[in-house]
C-alpha positions as CSV (number, residue, x, y, z in Angstrom):
1,X,92.7,108.9,113.4
2,X,89.8,110.9,114.7
3,X,86.9,112.3,112.9
4,X,85.6,115.9,113.3
5,X,82.4,116.8,111.3
6,X,82.8,115.4,107.8
7,X,86.7,115.4,107.8
8,X,89.1,112.6,109.1
9,X,92.3,113.6,110.7
10,X,95.4,111.3,110.7
11,X,98.0,112.6,113.0
12,X,100.7,114.4,111.1
13,X,98.8,114.2,107.8
14,X,96.4,116.5,105.8
15,X,92.8,116.5,106.8
16,X,91.2,113.9,104.7
17,X,87.2,114.2,103.8
18,X,85.4,110.8,104.8
19,X,84.7,109.8,101.2
20,X,88.5,109.9,100.4
21,X,89.4,108.2,103.5
22,X,86.9,105.5,102.4
23,X,88.2,105.3,99.1
24,X,91.8,105.1,100.0
25,X,90.7,102.4,102.9
26,X,88.9,100.3,100.1
27,X,92.0,100.3,97.8
28,X,94.3,99.4,100.6
29,X,91.7,96.3,101.5
30,X,91.9,95.4,97.8
31,X,95.7,95.6,97.9
32,X,95.6,93.3,100.9
33,X,93.1,90.8,99.6
34,X,95.2,90.6,96.3
35,X,98.4,90.1,98.5
36,X,100.3,92.8,96.5
37,X,103.0,94.7,98.0
38,X,103.0,98.6,97.7
39,X,105.2,98.3,94.6
40,X,102.9,96.1,92.6
41,X,99.7,98.2,93.7
42,X,101.5,101.3,92.5
43,X,102.3,99.4,89.0
44,X,98.7,98.2,88.8
45,X,97.7,102.1,89.2
46,X,100.4,103.2,86.9
47,X,101.6,105.6,89.5
48,X,104.8,105.9,91.4
49,X,105.6,104.0,94.6
50,X,106.1,107.3,96.3
51,X,102.7,108.7,95.1
52,X,100.9,105.4,96.4
53,X,102.8,105.8,99.7
54,X,101.9,109.2,100.4
55,X,98.3,108.7,99.2
56,X,98.0,105.5,101.5
57,X,99.5,107.3,104.3
58,X,97.5,110.5,104.0
59,X,100.3,112.7,103.0
60,X,98.9,113.7,99.7
61,X,95.2,113.7,98.5
62,X,94.1,112.0,95.5
63,X,94.0,114.0,92.5
64,X,91.7,113.7,89.3
65,X,94.7,112.0,87.3
66,X,94.9,109.3,90.2
67,X,91.2,108.8,90.2
68,X,91.2,108.2,86.6
69,X,93.7,105.5,86.9
70,X,91.8,103.8,89.7
71,X,88.5,104.1,87.5
72,X,90.3,102.5,84.5
73,X,92.0,99.7,86.6
74,X,89.4,98.9,89.1
75,X,85.9,100.1,87.5
76,X,84.0,98.8,90.6
77,X,85.4,101.8,92.3
78,X,83.3,104.3,90.1
79,X,80.5,105.0,92.7
80,X,83.2,105.7,95.5
81,X,85.3,108.1,92.9
82,X,82.0,109.7,92.0
83,X,81.1,110.4,95.7
84,X,84.7,111.7,96.2
85,X,84.6,114.0,93.2
86,X,81.0,115.4,94.2
87,X,82.4,116.2,97.9
88,X,85.9,117.2,97.0
89,X,85.0,121.0,97.0
90,X,83.2,120.8,100.6
91,X,86.5,120.5,102.5
């Protein structure tokens, strides 16, 4: 991964704003700490395994529905979600 301006680039993936990359990175860290496989993380978020896998690997950007699910399941992510929404239109 490389950083250019305020956008993080993952080879072969979509350009990812830094706040989005941080949000996903924090979710992955939480998943690891909880020792949840991808299926369990997807189930906890109420999304498909395919959706979680694509978001996790930068092949899909988190949408508002996904962000709402994260907020519902993990309220501590509220500040990161608000930053992401604020900066969403800048990329």
